[in-house]
N, C-alpha and C positions, 0 to 999 in steps of 0.2 A: 613260515607260517606270515601271513597280512595281517593280523588283529591287531589290532591297539594294544597296548599294557594293557590292568588290571592297574587299577595304582588309587593306593590309601594319599591321600591329604589328611596328614597332619596340625589343628590347630591349636591352642589351647585355648582358646572361646570362639564359642561359633560370632558371636560380632565383628570378633576379627580380618572374618572375610566376610562379612553381610551383603547381598548381592549377587554371590557367586549361584556360581547354576553347577550344579556335578553333570557330565557326561556321560551316556553306557561305559557299561565295565571301572567304572570310580566311584569314590566312596567317603567321604569327607571323619577322617576321626577327632573331635575335639576332646582335650585327654587330659586339658584342668592345669593347672597354676604349676609351673617346676619343675624340675630333673628330674627326680622322681613321678611322677606322674605320667610327665612323658613316657619314662620310659618304659615304667611299667604299663603301661597303656599299646606305646607301640609294638613289643613284645607280646604282649594277649594279640593285637590285631593280626602279627607277621606267624601264629604257631602255625596256622592252619596250614601253610606252604600257596596257598594260592595270592599271592600278591605277589605283580611285578617290578615295582615301580611303588618308592616311599615322598612322598612331596613334605615337609616340612613348612608353616607358611605363617603368615602373623606378621604382624607391627614386634618395629624394635627402634631401641633407642640408636644412633648415631651419635658417634665419639666427632668434639665439637672440628671441624678445618676436613671432617671426613668426609659430609656429605650436610643436608639439609631436612629437614621436616617436608613430608608429602616425595617424597622420590623413594626409587628402592635396589633392593639389588641381589644377586645371586651371590648367594654365601657359597663358597668354595672347600671351605675345613673351616671345619670350630675346634676351640680352646675349655677349655671345665677349668675357670678362675678358681687361685685357692685350693689346690687338693696339694695335699702331703703336704709338709713341712714348711709350717708359719715363712721360711725365711728362703724356699726357695733354693733351697739345697737336696742333692738326689737323694730321694731313701734307698734304702738299703733291705733288703724282706727275702725271709726264708727260702731258698729253692729256688732262685732267681726271679720270685714274682718281683713286676717291675707295674704301677700305676699308670692305667689310660690316661691319658688329658689330654689328648689332638687326636678327631678325625677330620676325615677330609672326604667329603663326595660324591660319589661316585663318577671315574670321565672318563668315560661314555656320556653320563646326566651334562655336565660342567664345558665338552665341548660344546654340544648341543644348542646351552646352553650360551654360550656364545653366538651361535647365529639370533640374537635377539640383539636389542639394543641395550639391554641393563649390564650394565660394569659387575663385577666380579670383587666381590666381602672379603675379610676374614673377620670368622664372627667368636665371640669373646659369650663365653653364657654361666652366671653367673645365680645366685643362691639370693641375693638382695638388688631391689634395682639400686643403684647408685643417686645419691639426691646431694651431694653433693663435688664442689673443683678438686675439691682433696684426693676421693678418692678415684675420680675418673685421670686426673690428671695418673697418676699409679697406679692403673687397670693398661691405661694407653704408654705407660713407658713401660711397664710388665710384660708385657703380648704383642704390643705391636698393631691394635685389631685393629677395629672398621667402626664393630656397631653391638651390643647388647643388648642379646635375650635370655630366656630362661630357661629353655627348655631347648634348642639349636641341639647341642652336643648327646647328649641325654637319646635325640629319638635321633641321629645320625648313627651312630654308635651303636641301639641298636640296629638300627639295622645293618650293619657293619658286620653285629654278630647274627646276626641272621640274612646272611651271604643277600639282600635284597637291593641295588641299587638304590640311590636316594638321595637328597640334594634339597636347598634349603631358599625361600626365598619370605621375604623381608621387606617393610613397606615402611619408612621413618613416621617416627610417631613423636617424636621432641630429641632436643641433643643434648647427649648424657652427662650432668653433673646438677648444681647447683639447682636446685625444682626451681625456684622465682624467675628463672633466666635460662629455663629447658623446653618452652614455645610446647608443650604438652599440645598437642589437636589428630585427638584418636578417633579419627574420622580421616583423616585424610593422613594416616598410615595404615586407617583399611584401604581405604582407598588407592594409593600405591599399593598394600600387599595381592588386590585381586588383580591385578591388571596386571604383574610383575608371572602373578599365580599362571594368570590365559596366557600372556605370551609363553611362557615356556611347553605350558605342556602343546605348544602350537610347534615348536621346532621336535619333541622327544621324539624317536625313530620308533613304527611303529613297531619292529622286531626283537622281541622278545632275546635273539643272543647280540644283535646292538647292542646290549642295553648288562649286557654277561657284569661282575663286580669283574677285577683288574687292579 
């Protein structure tokens, strides 16, 4: 198979990818803000079985010391914050069921991403945007994460369940922590996200079999 894979780019808000032009065989899905909206929209898009690759793209916050506003990352792994018991202890469920709070991007797509100049990062998906230094420290210490978003885990997990290779790119719009020092710059984050998306698309292998889940 020599054709390029059919790609769905998932973003929370259209403005996050302002200026990005789709190529043939590609579409942008605006899912809405938050994990529930992202998971539902992504699952619906994949239900037809005609998607080869999912890319979650948009803005994110970066934890202090892990990067700067206007930079971009490929997110290779996502964690879901504050899911389960409040104290972080294991939760015993009937029938051996477990809580899924961690998901990795496709190994093949991560490998492709290494051919870009973009650094790899560990993402944390939250339900509330962090606005205090105390919460930023708690999350950083608990999850050893680099960037914070509200949709990353949901998109990657929905794709994983559908057995569709997926990866995430994020442009940095703010520093996670006190809002008075967060340096919020939506446009800078958006520009970085668009450039990161273009860079990743340029290196994705065209053969579908190369992108199979591993």
